[in-house]
TORKOL-4160 file (C-alpha; in steps of 0.2 Angstrom, whole numbers, padded with zeros to 4 digits, m for minus):
113
<pt num="1" X="m0322" Y="0028" Z="m0276"/>
<pt num="2" X="m0305" Y="0022" Z="m0272"/>
<pt num="3" X="m0289" Y="0033" Z="m0272"/>
<pt num="4" X="m0280" Y="0033" Z="m0289"/>
<pt num="5" X="m0264" Y="0024" Z="m0288"/>
<pt num="6" X="m0250" Y="0019" Z="m0300"/>
<pt num="7" X="m0235" Y="0010" Z="m0293"/>
<pt num="8" X="m0220" Y="0009" Z="m0304"/>
<pt num="9" X="m0209" Y="m0006" Z="m0300"/>
<pt num="10" X="m0194" Y="0004" Z="m0305"/>
<pt num="11" X="m0191" Y="0022" Z="m0303"/>
<pt num="12" X="m0181" Y="0036" Z="m0312"/>
<pt num="13" X="m0185" Y="0052" Z="m0322"/>
<pt num="14" X="m0179" Y="0046" Z="m0339"/>
<pt num="15" X="m0189" Y="0051" Z="m0354"/>
<pt num="16" X="m0194" Y="0034" Z="m0359"/>
<pt num="17" X="m0199" Y="0039" Z="m0376"/>
<pt num="18" X="m0181" Y="0045" Z="m0381"/>
<pt num="19" X="m0171" Y="0035" Z="m0368"/>
<pt num="20" X="m0162" Y="0049" Z="m0360"/>
<pt num="21" X="m0165" Y="0066" Z="m0352"/>
<pt num="22" X="m0178" Y="0071" Z="m0340"/>
<pt num="23" X="m0196" Y="0066" Z="m0342"/>
<pt num="24" X="m0208" Y="0080" Z="m0348"/>
<pt num="25" X="m0217" Y="0089" Z="m0334"/>
<pt num="26" X="m0235" Y="0084" Z="m0333"/>
<pt num="27" X="m0247" Y="0098" Z="m0338"/>
<pt num="28" X="m0265" Y="0093" Z="m0338"/>
<pt num="29" X="m0269" Y="0107" Z="m0350"/>
<pt num="30" X="m0258" Y="0098" Z="m0363"/>
<pt num="31" X="m0262" Y="0084" Z="m0375"/>
<pt num="32" X="m0256" Y="0067" Z="m0369"/>
<pt num="33" X="m0257" Y="0049" Z="m0374"/>
<pt num="34" X="m0251" Y="0032" Z="m0369"/>
<pt num="35" X="m0233" Y="0030" Z="m0374"/>
<pt num="36" X="m0232" Y="0019" Z="m0391"/>
<pt num="37" X="m0219" Y="0008" Z="m0382"/>
<pt num="38" X="m0231" Y="0004" Z="m0368"/>
<pt num="39" X="m0244" Y="m0010" Z="m0367"/>
<pt num="40" X="m0259" Y="m0008" Z="m0356"/>
<pt num="41" X="m0267" Y="m0025" Z="m0350"/>
<pt num="42" X="m0283" Y="m0024" Z="m0341"/>
<pt num="43" X="m0284" Y="m0034" Z="m0325"/>
<pt num="44" X="m0298" Y="m0037" Z="m0312"/>
<pt num="45" X="m0288" Y="m0025" Z="m0300"/>
<pt num="46" X="m0286" Y="m0011" Z="m0314"/>
<pt num="47" X="m0272" Y="m0014" Z="m0326"/>
<pt num="48" X="m0254" Y="m0018" Z="m0330"/>
<pt num="49" X="m0243" Y="m0006" Z="m0340"/>
<pt num="50" X="m0227" Y="m0013" Z="m0347"/>
<pt num="51" X="m0214" Y="m0002" Z="m0356"/>
<pt num="52" X="m0205" Y="m0012" Z="m0369"/>
<pt num="53" X="m0191" Y="0001" Z="m0370"/>
<pt num="54" X="m0187" Y="0002" Z="m0352"/>
<pt num="55" X="m0194" Y="m0014" Z="m0346"/>
<pt num="56" X="m0204" Y="m0005" Z="m0332"/>
<pt num="57" X="m0219" Y="m0012" Z="m0325"/>
<pt num="58" X="m0233" Y="m0001" Z="m0317"/>
<pt num="59" X="m0249" Y="m0007" Z="m0309"/>
<pt num="60" X="m0264" Y="0004" Z="m0310"/>
<pt num="61" X="m0276" Y="0000" Z="m0296"/>
<pt num="62" X="m0290" Y="0011" Z="m0300"/>
<pt num="63" X="m0302" Y="0007" Z="m0314"/>
<pt num="64" X="m0306" Y="0026" Z="m0317"/>
<pt num="65" X="m0287" Y="0029" Z="m0319"/>
<pt num="66" X="m0287" Y="0015" Z="m0332"/>
<pt num="67" X="m0301" Y="0023" Z="m0341"/>
<pt num="68" X="m0293" Y="0040" Z="m0341"/>
<pt num="69" X="m0276" Y="0034" Z="m0347"/>
<pt num="70" X="m0285" Y="0024" Z="m0361"/>
<pt num="71" X="m0295" Y="0039" Z="m0367"/>
<pt num="72" X="m0281" Y="0052" Z="m0366"/>
<pt num="73" X="m0278" Y="0051" Z="m0385"/>
<pt num="74" X="m0297" Y="0054" Z="m0388"/>
<pt num="75" X="m0297" Y="0071" Z="m0379"/>
<pt num="76" X="m0289" Y="0088" Z="m0384"/>
<pt num="77" X="m0281" Y="0089" Z="m0366"/>
<pt num="78" X="m0279" Y="0078" Z="m0351"/>
<pt num="79" X="m0291" Y="0090" Z="m0342"/>
<pt num="80" X="m0304" Y="0085" Z="m0355"/>
<pt num="81" X="m0301" Y="0067" Z="m0352"/>
<pt num="82" X="m0303" Y="0070" Z="m0333"/>
<pt num="83" X="m0319" Y="0079" Z="m0336"/>
<pt num="84" X="m0326" Y="0066" Z="m0347"/>
<pt num="85" X="m0322" Y="0053" Z="m0334"/>
<pt num="86" X="m0333" Y="0063" Z="m0322"/>
<pt num="87" X="m0319" Y="0069" Z="m0311"/>
<pt num="88" X="m0324" Y="0084" Z="m0300"/>
<pt num="89" X="m0314" Y="0097" Z="m0293"/>
<pt num="90" X="m0313" Y="0089" Z="m0276"/>
<pt num="91" X="m0304" Y="0073" Z="m0283"/>
<pt num="92" X="m0295" Y="0082" Z="m0297"/>
<pt num="93" X="m0278" Y="0084" Z="m0288"/>
<pt num="94" X="m0277" Y="0065" Z="m0284"/>
<pt num="95" X="m0280" Y="0061" Z="m0303"/>
<pt num="96" X="m0268" Y="0074" Z="m0309"/>
<pt num="97" X="m0255" Y="0067" Z="m0297"/>
<pt num="98" X="m0258" Y="0049" Z="m0303"/>
<pt num="99" X="m0256" Y="0055" Z="m0321"/>
<pt num="100" X="m0240" Y="0065" Z="m0316"/>
<pt num="101" X="m0232" Y="0049" Z="m0309"/>
<pt num="102" X="m0236" Y="0040" Z="m0326"/>
<pt num="103" X="m0228" Y="0055" Z="m0336"/>
<pt num="104" X="m0213" Y="0054" Z="m0324"/>
<pt num="105" X="m0211" Y="0036" Z="m0328"/>
<pt num="106" X="m0213" Y="0038" Z="m0347"/>
<pt num="107" X="m0229" Y="0028" Z="m0347"/>
<pt num="108" X="m0239" Y="0043" Z="m0354"/>
<pt num="109" X="m0231" Y="0056" Z="m0366"/>
<pt num="110" X="m0235" Y="0072" Z="m0374"/>
<pt num="111" X="m0245" Y="0070" Z="m0390"/>
<pt num="112" X="m0238" Y="0077" Z="m0406"/>
<pt num="113" X="m0249" Y="0091" Z="m0413"/>
């Protein structure tokens, strides 16, 4: 299994869903989803994420991360999505870090209740 990576082309900690302010702190115990302003395009290497609001482009270079991000809306929490993807405790921190980077860049956002 390769190490999960997401490489945003442009940085910043703006809340991409609102356009201003800090991005929400990632909590794997919370409900998350792909930002509605973001398109996910599968690629042989993983996927491209494009944010239409900020024009940020991110590369997901791990198919497992792509599957987790795609399934976030199907699970009550991000932790549930990680468990459903078969992520064990030994690898969990790496995947939580990858999801945190996506939250920081506004690619994933907290899901409304």
